Biopython code that builds the backbone (N, CA, C, O; Angstrom):
import numpy as np
from Bio.PDB.StructureBuilder import StructureBuilder

atoms = [
    (1, "MET", "N", (105.987, 106.289, -42.307)),
    (1, "MET", "CA", (106.810, 105.131, -42.615)),
    (1, "MET", "C", (107.137, 104.416, -41.311)),
    (1, "MET", "O", (107.856, 104.950, -40.467)),
    (2, "ASP", "N", (106.620, 103.233, -41.154)),
    (2, "ASP", "CA", (106.831, 102.470, -39.934)),
    (2, "ASP", "C", (107.899, 101.419, -40.193)),
    (2, "ASP", "O", (107.626, 100.374, -40.784)),
    (3, "VAL", "N", (109.105, 101.702, -39.753)),
    (3, "VAL", "CA", (110.223, 100.788, -39.947)),
    (3, "VAL", "C", (110.580, 100.193, -38.597)),
    (3, "VAL", "O", (110.864, 100.917, -37.643)),
    (4, "THR", "N", (110.563, 98.888, -38.525)),
    (4, "THR", "CA", (110.972, 98.232, -37.298)),
    (4, "THR", "C", (112.357, 97.652, -37.498)),
    (4, "THR", "O", (112.630, 96.966, -38.482)),
    (5, "LEU", "N", (113.201, 97.936, -36.569)),
    (5, "LEU", "CA", (114.565, 97.433, -36.621)),
    (5, "LEU", "C", (114.670, 96.233, -35.706)),
    (5, "LEU", "O", (114.265, 96.287, -34.544)),
    (6, "LYS", "N", (115.210, 95.158, -36.228)),
    (6, "LYS", "CA", (115.409, 94.016, -35.364)),
    (6, "LYS", "C", (116.872, 94.016, -34.931)),
    (6, "LYS", "O", (117.767, 94.147, -35.765)),
    (7, "PRO", "N", (117.116, 93.872, -33.642)),
    (7, "PRO", "CA", (118.489, 93.917, -33.153)),
    (7, "PRO", "C", (119.261, 92.684, -33.597)),
    (7, "PRO", "O", (118.706, 91.596, -33.749)),
    (8, "PHE", "N", (120.539, 92.885, -33.796)),
    (8, "PHE", "CA", (121.397, 91.782, -34.189)),
    (8, "PHE", "C", (121.930, 91.117, -32.936)),
    (8, "PHE", "O", (122.410, 91.795, -32.028)),
    (9, "ASN", "N", (121.852, 89.820, -32.879)),
    (9, "ASN", "CA", (122.276, 89.068, -31.713)),
    (9, "ASN", "C", (123.550, 88.309, -32.065)),
    (9, "ASN", "O", (123.494, 87.248, -32.687)),
    (10, "PHE", "N", (124.709, 88.860, -31.662)),
    (10, "PHE", "CA", (125.981, 88.221, -31.966)),
    (10, "PHE", "C", (126.130, 86.888, -31.240)),
    (10, "PHE", "O", (126.752, 85.965, -31.767)),
    (11, "ALA", "N", (125.570, 86.775, -30.042)),
    (11, "ALA", "CA", (125.659, 85.513, -29.310)),
    (11, "ALA", "C", (124.935, 84.404, -30.066)),
    (11, "ALA", "O", (125.411, 83.270, -30.119)),
    (12, "GLN", "N", (123.785, 84.733, -30.649)),
    (12, "GLN", "CA", (123.033, 83.742, -31.416)),
    (12, "GLN", "C", (123.791, 83.366, -32.684)),
    (12, "GLN", "O", (123.835, 82.194, -33.055)),
    (13, "ALA", "N", (124.388, 84.352, -33.350)),
    (13, "ALA", "CA", (125.158, 84.065, -34.559)),
    (13, "ALA", "C", (126.380, 83.220, -34.230)),
    (13, "ALA", "O", (126.733, 82.313, -34.985)),
    (14, "ALA", "N", (127.024, 83.512, -33.111)),
    (14, "ALA", "CA", (128.187, 82.726, -32.706)),
    (14, "ALA", "C", (127.775, 81.293, -32.386)),
    (14, "ALA", "O", (128.487, 80.349, -32.729)),
    (15, "ALA", "N", (126.628, 81.130, -31.730)),
    (15, "ALA", "CA", (126.145, 79.783, -31.414)),
    (15, "ALA", "C", (125.833, 79.010, -32.686)),
    (15, "ALA", "O", (126.104, 77.812, -32.771)),
    (16, "ARG", "N", (125.263, 79.693, -33.678)),
    (16, "ARG", "CA", (124.990, 79.033, -34.953)),
    (16, "ARG", "C", (126.277, 78.625, -35.653)),
    (16, "ARG", "O", (126.309, 77.645, -36.397)),
    (17, "ALA", "N", (127.339, 79.387, -35.408)),
    (17, "ALA", "CA", (128.626, 79.071, -36.020)),
    (17, "ALA", "C", (129.394, 78.040, -35.205)),
    (17, "ALA", "O", (130.492, 77.639, -35.590)),
    (18, "GLY", "N", (128.824, 77.607, -34.080)),
    (18, "GLY", "CA", (129.479, 76.603, -33.257)),
    (18, "GLY", "C", (130.459, 77.199, -32.270)),
    (18, "GLY", "O", (131.331, 76.492, -31.766)),
    (19, "LEU", "N", (130.334, 78.490, -31.981)),
    (19, "LEU", "CA", (131.228, 79.155, -31.044)),
    (19, "LEU", "C", (130.454, 79.568, -29.807)),
    (19, "LEU", "O", (129.264, 79.877, -29.880)),
    (20, "GLY", "N", (131.130, 79.571, -28.678)),
    (20, "GLY", "CA", (130.526, 80.061, -27.454)),
    (20, "GLY", "C", (130.604, 81.575, -27.399)),
    (20, "GLY", "O", (131.136, 82.209, -28.310)),
    (21, "VAL", "N", (130.079, 82.149, -26.338)),
    (21, "VAL", "CA", (130.078, 83.601, -26.179)),
    (21, "VAL", "C", (131.503, 84.136, -26.103)),
    (21, "VAL", "O", (131.774, 85.249, -26.553)),
    (22, "ASN", "N", (132.421, 83.343, -25.531)),
    (22, "ASN", "CA", (133.806, 83.781, -25.406)),
    (22, "ASN", "C", (134.620, 83.543, -26.676)),
    (22, "ASN", "O", (135.816, 83.835, -26.694)),
    (23, "GLY", "N", (134.009, 83.025, -27.730)),
    (23, "GLY", "CA", (134.697, 82.799, -28.997)),
    (23, "GLY", "C", (135.327, 81.426, -29.121)),
    (23, "GLY", "O", (135.856, 81.088, -30.180)),
    (24, "LEU", "N", (135.284, 80.622, -28.059)),
    (24, "LEU", "CA", (135.842, 79.275, -28.102)),
    (24, "LEU", "C", (134.807, 78.311, -28.660)),
    (24, "LEU", "O", (133.606, 78.517, -28.481)),
    (25, "PRO", "N", (135.262, 77.256, -29.338)),
    (25, "PRO", "CA", (134.307, 76.288, -29.898)),
    (25, "PRO", "C", (133.483, 75.623, -28.798)),
    (25, "PRO", "O", (133.979, 75.341, -27.708)),
    (26, "LEU", "N", (132.222, 75.384, -29.114)),
    (26, "LEU", "CA", (131.351, 74.674, -28.182)),
    (26, "LEU", "C", (131.763, 73.216, -28.125)),
    (26, "LEU", "O", (132.279, 72.678, -29.104)),
    (27, "ALA", "N", (131.541, 72.576, -26.997)),
    (27, "ALA", "CA", (131.865, 71.159, -26.854)),
    (27, "ALA", "C", (130.964, 70.346, -27.762)),
    (27, "ALA", "O", (129.754, 70.569, -27.815)),
    (28, "ASN", "N", (131.562, 69.396, -28.481)),
    (28, "ASN", "CA", (130.796, 68.549, -29.396)),
    (28, "ASN", "C", (130.634, 67.183, -28.749)),
    (28, "ASN", "O", (131.623, 66.502, -28.479)),
    (29, "ASN", "N", (129.416, 66.786, -28.504)),
    (29, "ASN", "CA", (129.152, 65.500, -27.872)),
    (29, "ASN", "C", (129.428, 64.341, -28.803)),
    (29, "ASN", "O", (129.574, 63.211, -28.337)),
    (30, "ASN", "N", (129.504, 64.576, -30.089)),
    (30, "ASN", "CA", (129.657, 63.519, -31.071)),
    (30, "ASN", "C", (131.007, 63.670, -31.767)),
    (30, "ASN", "O", (131.064, 63.802, -32.990)),
    (31, "LYS", "N", (132.105, 63.650, -30.986)),
    (31, "LYS", "CA", (133.430, 63.874, -31.558)),
    (31, "LYS", "C", (133.874, 62.718, -32.441)),
    (31, "LYS", "O", (134.611, 62.932, -33.404)),
    (32, "ALA", "N", (133.445, 61.501, -32.137)),
    (32, "ALA", "CA", (133.870, 60.354, -32.928)),
    (32, "ALA", "C", (133.306, 60.408, -34.337)),
    (32, "ALA", "O", (133.922, 59.898, -35.273)),
    (33, "ALA", "N", (132.152, 61.018, -34.494)),
    (33, "ALA", "CA", (131.522, 61.080, -35.809)),
    (33, "ALA", "C", (132.082, 62.214, -36.653)),
    (33, "ALA", "O", (131.733, 62.337, -37.827)),
    (34, "GLY", "N", (132.933, 63.035, -36.085)),
    (34, "GLY", "CA", (133.487, 64.150, -36.847)),
    (34, "GLY", "C", (132.446, 65.233, -37.031)),
    (34, "GLY", "O", (131.687, 65.534, -36.110)),
    (35, "THR", "N", (132.407, 65.817, -38.206)),
    (35, "THR", "CA", (131.452, 66.893, -38.459)),
    (35, "THR", "C", (130.160, 66.379, -39.074)),
    (35, "THR", "O", (129.287, 67.175, -39.420)),
    (36, "ALA", "N", (130.021, 65.071, -39.217)),
    (36, "ALA", "CA", (128.814, 64.527, -39.837)),
    (36, "ALA", "C", (127.583, 64.777, -38.976)),
    (36, "ALA", "O", (126.480, 64.882, -39.511)),
    (37, "GLY", "N", (127.741, 64.875, -37.652)),
    (37, "GLY", "CA", (126.605, 65.070, -36.775)),
    (37, "GLY", "C", (126.258, 66.525, -36.530)),
    (37, "GLY", "O", (125.290, 66.812, -35.826)),
    (38, "VAL", "N", (127.019, 67.451, -37.089)),
    (38, "VAL", "CA", (126.784, 68.873, -36.855)),
    (38, "VAL", "C", (125.611, 69.336, -37.702)),
    (38, "VAL", "O", (125.567, 69.093, -38.908)),
    (39, "GLN", "N", (124.667, 70.003, -37.062)),
    (39, "GLN", "CA", (123.493, 70.509, -37.755)),
    (39, "GLN", "C", (123.510, 72.027, -37.724)),
    (39, "GLN", "O", (124.167, 72.628, -36.875)),
    (40, "GLY", "N", (122.793, 72.643, -38.644)),
    (40, "GLY", "CA", (122.674, 74.095, -38.666)),
    (40, "GLY", "C", (123.618, 74.715, -39.681)),
    (40, "GLY", "O", (124.370, 74.012, -40.357)),
    (41, "PRO", "N", (123.573, 76.031, -39.782)),
    (41, "PRO", "CA", (124.392, 76.723, -40.772)),
    (41, "PRO", "C", (125.870, 76.690, -40.402)),
    (41, "PRO", "O", (126.224, 76.643, -39.224)),
    (42, "ASP", "N", (126.710, 76.713, -41.398)),
    (42, "ASP", "CA", (128.137, 76.749, -41.141)),
    (42, "ASP", "C", (128.569, 78.190, -40.859)),
    (42, "ASP", "O", (127.747, 79.105, -40.862)),
    (43, "PHE", "N", (129.852, 78.376, -40.618)),
    (43, "PHE", "CA", (130.357, 79.700, -40.247)),
    (43, "PHE", "C", (130.112, 80.721, -41.345)),
    (43, "PHE", "O", (129.752, 81.865, -41.065)),
    (44, "GLN", "N", (130.304, 80.319, -42.585)),
    (44, "GLN", "CA", (130.098, 81.250, -43.699)),
    (44, "GLN", "C", (128.652, 81.742, -43.735)),
    (44, "GLN", "O", (128.402, 82.933, -43.925)),
    (45, "GLN", "N", (127.709, 80.832, -43.555)),
    (45, "GLN", "CA", (126.300, 81.229, -43.568)),
    (45, "GLN", "C", (125.969, 82.139, -42.391)),
    (45, "GLN", "O", (125.245, 83.123, -42.544)),
    (46, "ALA", "N", (126.501, 81.810, -41.218)),
    (46, "ALA", "CA", (126.239, 82.636, -40.038)),
    (46, "ALA", "C", (126.832, 84.028, -40.213)),
    (46, "ALA", "O", (126.199, 85.025, -39.864)),
    (47, "LEU", "N", (128.038, 84.095, -40.751)),
    (47, "LEU", "CA", (128.678, 85.392, -40.971)),
    (47, "LEU", "C", (127.941, 86.184, -42.038)),
    (47, "LEU", "O", (127.744, 87.390, -41.891)),
    (48, "SER", "N", (127.533, 85.521, -43.104)),
    (48, "SER", "CA", (126.772, 86.200, -44.158)),
    (48, "SER", "C", (125.456, 86.738, -43.620)),
    (48, "SER", "O", (125.060, 87.859, -43.941)),
    (49, "GLN", "N", (124.784, 85.949, -42.808)),
    (49, "GLN", "CA", (123.521, 86.378, -42.218)),
    (49, "GLN", "C", (123.748, 87.575, -41.292)),
    (49, "GLN", "O", (122.958, 88.519, -41.290)),
    (50, "ALA", "N", (124.811, 87.536, -40.520)),
    (50, "ALA", "CA", (125.119, 88.646, -39.619)),
    (50, "ALA", "C", (125.416, 89.917, -40.402)),
    (50, "ALA", "O", (124.928, 90.992, -40.052)),
    (51, "LEU", "N", (126.213, 89.799, -41.457)),
    (51, "LEU", "CA", (126.541, 90.968, -42.276)),
    (51, "LEU", "C", (125.304, 91.514, -42.976)),
    (51, "LEU", "O", (125.139, 92.728, -43.104)),
    (52, "ARG", "N", (124.447, 90.624, -43.421)),
    (52, "ARG", "CA", (123.205, 91.050, -44.065)),
    (52, "ARG", "C", (122.324, 91.806, -43.066)),
    (52, "ARG", "O", (121.703, 92.810, -43.417)),
    (53, "GLY", "N", (122.273, 91.328, -41.837)),
    (53, "GLY", "CA", (121.497, 92.002, -40.801)),
    (53, "GLY", "C", (122.028, 93.395, -40.498)),
    (53, "GLY", "O", (121.251, 94.336, -40.337)),
    (54, "VAL", "N", (123.346, 93.531, -40.420)),
    (54, "VAL", "CA", (123.950, 94.844, -40.181)),
    (54, "VAL", "C", (123.679, 95.766, -41.361)),
    (54, "VAL", "O", (123.372, 96.944, -41.176)),
    (55, "SER", "N", (123.791, 95.237, -42.564)),
    (55, "SER", "CA", (123.527, 96.038, -43.760)),
    (55, "SER", "C", (122.071, 96.489, -43.811)),
    (55, "SER", "O", (121.788, 97.642, -44.137)),
    (56, "ASP", "N", (121.153, 95.591, -43.491)),
    (56, "ASP", "CA", (119.728, 95.944, -43.484)),
    (56, "ASP", "C", (119.437, 97.029, -42.447)),
    (56, "ASP", "O", (118.672, 97.957, -42.708)),
    (57, "THR", "N", (120.050, 96.904, -41.276)),
    (57, "THR", "CA", (119.864, 97.904, -40.226)),
    (57, "THR", "C", (120.367, 99.263, -40.690)),
    (57, "THR", "O", (119.717, 100.283, -40.464)),
    (58, "TYR", "N", (121.531, 99.275, -41.342)),
    (58, "TYR", "CA", (122.090, 100.533, -41.849)),
    (58, "TYR", "C", (121.182, 101.127, -42.925)),
    (58, "TYR", "O", (120.932, 102.333, -42.928)),
    (59, "ASN", "N", (120.691, 100.291, -43.833)),
    (59, "ASN", "CA", (119.818, 100.783, -44.904)),
    (59, "ASN", "C", (118.509, 101.342, -44.353)),
    (59, "ASN", "O", (118.021, 102.362, -44.841)),
    (60, "GLN", "N", (117.937, 100.689, -43.345)),
    (60, "GLN", "CA", (116.709, 101.188, -42.732)),
    (60, "GLN", "C", (116.951, 102.535, -42.053)),
    (60, "GLN", "O", (116.131, 103.448, -42.158)),
    (61, "ALA", "N", (118.077, 102.651, -41.359)),
    (61, "ALA", "CA", (118.400, 103.922, -40.702)),
    (61, "ALA", "C", (118.618, 105.021, -41.732)),
    (61, "ALA", "O", (118.211, 106.163, -41.521)),
    (62, "SER", "N", (119.254, 104.681, -42.833)),
    (62, "SER", "CA", (119.487, 105.658, -43.899)),
    (62, "SER", "C", (118.168, 106.110, -44.520)),
    (62, "SER", "O", (117.980, 107.295, -44.792)),
    (63, "ASP", "N", (117.259, 105.167, -44.742)),
    (63, "ASP", "CA", (115.944, 105.516, -45.285)),
    (63, "ASP", "C", (115.169, 106.416, -44.323)),
    (63, "ASP", "O", (114.524, 107.379, -44.738)),
    (64, "MET", "N", (115.244, 106.091, -43.041)),
    (64, "MET", "CA", (114.566, 106.925, -42.048)),
    (64, "MET", "C", (115.156, 108.334, -42.022)),
    (64, "MET", "O", (114.429, 109.319, -41.888)),
    (65, "GLN", "N", (116.474, 108.418, -42.151)),
    (65, "GLN", "CA", (117.135, 109.721, -42.156)),
    (65, "GLN", "C", (116.664, 110.555, -43.348)),
    (65, "GLN", "O", (116.414, 111.753, -43.212)),
    (66, "LYS", "N", (116.547, 109.926, -44.501)),
    (66, "LYS", "CA", (116.062, 110.635, -45.689)),
    (66, "LYS", "C", (114.630, 111.120, -45.491)),
    (66, "LYS", "O", (114.284, 112.232, -45.889)),
    (67, "GLN", "N", (113.794, 110.275, -44.871)),
    (67, "GLN", "CA", (112.401, 110.652, -44.642)),
    (67, "GLN", "C", (112.295, 111.839, -43.678)),
    (67, "GLN", "O", (111.450, 112.716, -43.858)),
    (68, "VAL", "N", (113.150, 111.860, -42.664)),
    (68, "VAL", "CA", (113.153, 112.993, -41.734)),
    (68, "VAL", "C", (113.584, 114.261, -42.459)),
    (68, "VAL", "O", (113.008, 115.328, -42.248)),
    (69, "GLN", "N", (114.600, 114.145, -43.314)),
    (69, "GLN", "CA", (115.078, 115.313, -44.051)),
    (69, "GLN", "C", (114.030, 115.835, -45.027)),
    (69, "GLN", "O", (113.971, 117.034, -45.299)),
    (70, "LEU", "N", (113.202, 114.934, -45.554)),
    (70, "LEU", "CA", (112.145, 115.346, -46.474)),
    (70, "LEU", "C", (110.911, 115.871, -45.736)),
    (70, "LEU", "O", (109.970, 116.357, -46.364)),
    (71, "GLY", "N", (110.916, 115.775, -44.417)),
    (71, "GLY", "CA", (109.814, 116.312, -43.634)),
    (71, "GLY", "C", (108.628, 115.385, -43.485)),
    (71, "GLY", "O", (107.514, 115.848, -43.240)),
    (72, "ASN", "N", (108.835, 114.097, -43.625)),
    (72, "ASN", "CA", (107.757, 113.123, -43.459)),
    (72, "ASN", "C", (107.297, 113.125, -41.996)),
    (72, "ASN", "O", (108.093, 112.830, -41.103)),
    (73, "PRO", "N", (106.032, 113.452, -41.740)),
    (73, "PRO", "CA", (105.564, 113.540, -40.349)),
    (73, "PRO", "C", (105.411, 112.188, -39.655)),
    (73, "PRO", "O", (105.269, 112.147, -38.433)),
    (74, "THR", "N", (105.436, 111.093, -40.391)),
    (74, "THR", "CA", (105.262, 109.777, -39.771)),
    (74, "THR", "C", (106.563, 109.223, -39.208)),
    (74, "THR", "O", (106.547, 108.234, -38.475)),
    (75, "VAL", "N", (107.689, 109.848, -39.541)),
    (75, "VAL", "CA", (108.988, 109.379, -39.052)),
    (75, "VAL", "C", (109.513, 110.413, -38.063)),
    (75, "VAL", "O", (109.719, 111.575, -38.415)),
    (76, "SER", "N", (109.725, 109.979, -36.830)),
    (76, "SER", "CA", (110.186, 110.927, -35.815)),
    (76, "SER", "C", (111.711, 110.994, -35.799)),
    (76, "SER", "O", (112.403, 110.042, -36.161)),
    (77, "LEU", "N", (112.199, 112.129, -35.376)),
    (77, "LEU", "CA", (113.639, 112.330, -35.270)),
    (77, "LEU", "C", (114.239, 111.392, -34.225)),
    (77, "LEU", "O", (115.350, 110.890, -34.400)),
    (78, "GLU", "N", (113.508, 111.158, -33.144)),
    (78, "GLU", "CA", (114.010, 110.287, -32.077)),
    (78, "GLU", "C", (114.199, 108.857, -32.571)),
    (78, "GLU", "O", (115.228, 108.234, -32.308)),
    (79, "GLU", "N", (113.200, 108.336, -33.289)),
    (79, "GLU", "CA", (113.309, 106.976, -33.832)),
    (79, "GLU", "C", (114.466, 106.884, -34.819)),
    (79, "GLU", "O", (115.179, 105.881, -34.869)),
    (80, "THR", "N", (114.640, 107.940, -35.597)),
    (80, "THR", "CA", (115.719, 107.959, -36.579)),
    (80, "THR", "C", (117.075, 107.955, -35.895)),
    (80, "THR", "O", (117.982, 107.240, -36.322)),
    (81, "MET", "N", (117.223, 108.740, -34.841)),
    (81, "MET", "CA", (118.494, 108.786, -34.118)),
    (81, "MET", "C", (118.805, 107.436, -33.469)),
    (81, "MET", "O", (119.952, 106.989, -33.478)),
    (82, "VAL", "N", (117.783, 106.791, -32.909)),
    (82, "VAL", "CA", (117.982, 105.471, -32.305)),
    (82, "VAL", "C", (118.391, 104.463, -33.381)),
    (82, "VAL", "O", (119.293, 103.654, -33.165)),
    (83, "ALA", "N", (117.731, 104.512, -34.533)),
    (83, "ALA", "CA", (118.066, 103.596, -35.628)),
    (83, "ALA", "C", (119.490, 103.830, -36.113)),
    (83, "ALA", "O", (120.204, 102.876, -36.421)),
    (84, "MET", "N", (119.908, 105.090, -36.183)),
    (84, "MET", "CA", (121.272, 105.397, -36.614)),
    (84, "MET", "C", (122.293, 104.882, -35.604)),
    (84, "MET", "O", (123.347, 104.380, -35.992)),
    (85, "GLN", "N", (121.989, 105.003, -34.308)),
    (85, "GLN", "CA", (122.896, 104.499, -33.279)),
    (85, "GLN", "C", (122.986, 102.974, -33.323)),
    (85, "GLN", "O", (124.067, 102.408, -33.155)),
    (86, "LYS", "N", (121.849, 102.309, -33.550)),
    (86, "LYS", "CA", (121.862, 100.845, -33.672)),
    (86, "LYS", "C", (122.711, 100.417, -34.862)),
    (86, "LYS", "O", (123.470, 99.451, -34.776)),
    (87, "ALA", "N", (122.581, 101.133, -35.966)),
    (87, "ALA", "CA", (123.371, 100.810, -37.152)),
    (87, "ALA", "C", (124.853, 101.024, -36.879)),
    (87, "ALA", "O", (125.687, 100.225, -37.305)),
    (88, "GLN", "N", (125.182, 102.099, -36.171)),
    (88, "GLN", "CA", (126.584, 102.381, -35.863)),
    (88, "GLN", "C", (127.163, 101.317, -34.928)),
    (88, "GLN", "O", (128.298, 100.878, -35.118)),
    (89, "ILE", "N", (126.400, 100.905, -33.935)),
    (89, "ILE", "CA", (126.861, 99.865, -33.015)),
    (89, "ILE", "C", (127.047, 98.545, -33.753)),
    (89, "ILE", "O", (128.025, 97.835, -33.519)),
    (90, "GLY", "N", (126.118, 98.213, -34.640)),
    (90, "GLY", "CA", (126.257, 96.996, -35.439)),
    (90, "GLY", "C", (127.491, 97.030, -36.313)),
    (90, "GLY", "O", (128.186, 96.024, -36.453)),
    (91, "PHE", "N", (127.771, 98.193, -36.907)),
    (91, "PHE", "CA", (128.961, 98.329, -37.747)),
    (91, "PHE", "C", (130.228, 98.191, -36.909)),
    (91, "PHE", "O", (131.174, 97.523, -37.325)),
    (92, "GLN", "N", (130.257, 98.815, -35.738)),
    (92, "GLN", "CA", (131.428, 98.708, -34.870)),
    (92, "GLN", "C", (131.653, 97.266, -34.423)),
    (92, "GLN", "O", (132.791, 96.800, -34.372)),
    (93, "ALA", "N", (130.579, 96.567, -34.103)),
    (93, "ALA", "CA", (130.704, 95.161, -33.713)),
    (93, "ALA", "C", (131.216, 94.327, -34.880)),
    (93, "ALA", "O", (132.022, 93.416, -34.689)),
    (94, "THR", "N", (130.754, 94.636, -36.081)),
    (94, "THR", "CA", (131.231, 93.933, -37.273)),
    (94, "THR", "C", (132.721, 94.164, -37.473)),
    (94, "THR", "O", (133.456, 93.241, -37.827)),
    (95, "MET", "N", (133.163, 95.384, -37.248)),
    (95, "MET", "CA", (134.590, 95.686, -37.386)),
    (95, "MET", "C", (135.409, 94.928, -36.342)),
    (95, "MET", "O", (136.522, 94.492, -36.636)),
    (96, "GLN", "N", (134.882, 94.766, -35.137)),
    (96, "GLN", "CA", (135.587, 94.012, -34.111)),
    (96, "GLN", "C", (135.700, 92.535, -34.497)),
    (96, "GLN", "O", (136.735, 91.906, -34.281)),
    (97, "VAL", "N", (134.629, 91.995, -35.068)),
    (97, "VAL", "CA", (134.677, 90.602, -35.536)),
    (97, "VAL", "C", (135.712, 90.468, -36.643)),
    (97, "VAL", "O", (136.490, 89.515, -36.657)),
    (98, "ARG", "N", (135.722, 91.429, -37.575)),
    (98, "ARG", "CA", (136.709, 91.399, -38.655)),
    (98, "ARG", "C", (138.122, 91.453, -38.091)),
    (98, "ARG", "O", (138.995, 90.706, -38.534)),
    (99, "ASN", "N", (138.355, 92.326, -37.122)),
    (99, "ASN", "CA", (139.684, 92.447, -36.525)),
    (99, "ASN", "C", (140.104, 91.148, -35.849)),
    (99, "ASN", "O", (141.263, 90.743, -35.945)),
    (100, "LYS", "N", (139.169, 90.494, -35.166)),
    (100, "LYS", "CA", (139.480, 89.211, -34.522)),
    (100, "LYS", "C", (139.804, 88.138, -35.564)),
    (100, "LYS", "O", (140.721, 87.340, -35.373)),
    (101, "LEU", "N", (139.053, 88.123, -36.662)),
    (101, "LEU", "CA", (139.317, 87.142, -37.717)),
    (101, "LEU", "C", (140.682, 87.375, -38.352)),
    (101, "LEU", "O", (141.421, 86.423, -38.600)),
    (102, "VAL", "N", (141.018, 88.628, -38.616)),
    (102, "VAL", "CA", (142.324, 88.946, -39.204)),
    (102, "VAL", "C", (143.436, 88.578, -38.235)),
    (102, "VAL", "O", (144.467, 88.043, -38.643)),
    (103, "SER", "N", (143.233, 88.862, -36.957)),
    (103, "SER", "CA", (144.224, 88.517, -35.945)),
    (103, "SER", "C", (144.414, 87.001, -35.861)),
    (103, "SER", "O", (145.545, 86.520, -35.788)),
    (104, "ALA", "N", (143.320, 86.257, -35.870)),
    (104, "ALA", "CA", (143.407, 84.795, -35.817)),
    (104, "ALA", "C", (144.092, 84.246, -37.064)),
    (104, "ALA", "O", (144.901, 83.323, -36.975)),
    (105, "TYR", "N", (143.770, 84.812, -38.225)),
    (105, "TYR", "CA", (144.406, 84.373, -39.468)),
    (105, "TYR", "C", (145.906, 84.641, -39.422)),
    (105, "TYR", "O", (146.701, 83.785, -39.811)),
    (106, "SER", "N", (146.295, 85.813, -38.954)),
    (106, "SER", "CA", (147.721, 86.147, -38.861)),
    (106, "SER", "C", (148.434, 85.208, -37.903)),
    (106, "SER", "O", (149.559, 84.780, -38.160)),
    (107, "GLU", "N", (147.777, 84.891, -36.800)),
    (107, "GLU", "CA", (148.364, 83.985, -35.823)),
    (107, "GLU", "C", (148.554, 82.590, -36.419)),
    (107, "GLU", "O", (149.583, 81.953, -36.196)),
    (108, "ILE", "N", (147.576, 82.124, -37.165)),
    (108, "ILE", "CA", (147.681, 80.807, -37.804)),
    (108, "ILE", "C", (148.796, 80.807, -38.840)),
    (108, "ILE", "O", (149.551, 79.839, -38.939)),
    (109, "MET", "N", (148.906, 81.878, -39.609)),
    (109, "MET", "CA", (149.940, 81.950, -40.644)),
    (109, "MET", "C", (151.341, 82.010, -40.044)),
    (109, "MET", "O", (152.301, 81.605, -40.700)),
    (110, "ASN", "N", (151.481, 82.502, -38.822)),
    (110, "ASN", "CA", (152.790, 82.598, -38.175)),
    (110, "ASN", "C", (153.178, 81.331, -37.430)),
    (110, "ASN", "O", (154.280, 81.251, -36.886)),
    (111, "MET", "N", (152.297, 80.343, -37.393)),
    (111, "MET", "CA", (152.611, 79.085, -36.712)),
    (111, "MET", "C", (153.647, 78.303, -37.502)),
    (111, "MET", "O", (153.643, 78.289, -38.733)),
    (112, "THR", "N", (154.531, 77.655, -36.762)),
    (112, "THR", "CA", (155.502, 76.782, -37.422)),
    (112, "THR", "C", (154.961, 75.363, -37.416)),
    (112, "THR", "O", (154.354, 74.911, -36.446)),
    (113, "VAL", "N", (155.195, 74.681, -38.513)),
    (113, "VAL", "CA", (154.667, 73.324, -38.650)),
    (113, "VAL", "C", (155.774, 72.325, -38.524)),
    (113, "VAL", "O", (155.532, 71.121, -38.611)),
]
sb = StructureBuilder()
sb.init_structure("model")
sb.init_model(0)
sb.init_chain("A")
sb.init_seg("    ")
for serial, (resi, resn, name, xyz) in enumerate(atoms, 1):
    if name == "N":
        sb.init_residue(resn, " ", resi, " ")
    sb.init_atom(name, np.array(xyz, "f"), 0.0, 1.0, " ", f" {name:<3s}", serial, name[0])
structure = sb.get_structure()
């Protein structure tokens, strides 16, 4: 079973969502036009794509783990361990993004108008 794992690139997902690497919005050259000039996926699509990528990575690692347990000679233990670590790192990064979103939401809700 030849499973290739593609790494998840949070910087690319953030750029697609209009955020810089530091989490701040990218400068918009077309501020007068509002959001009409913005191209590409919105934040929801970028987040959904990122979550789907993490889920796919986890599922591939789980499948590889099952194949190793069944004694499939085409799946090595080393590749399986690397895939499991990639899935774990992706999950931890996802949890950090969730924590930042919850923190930002709480901060917005505590603002006085």
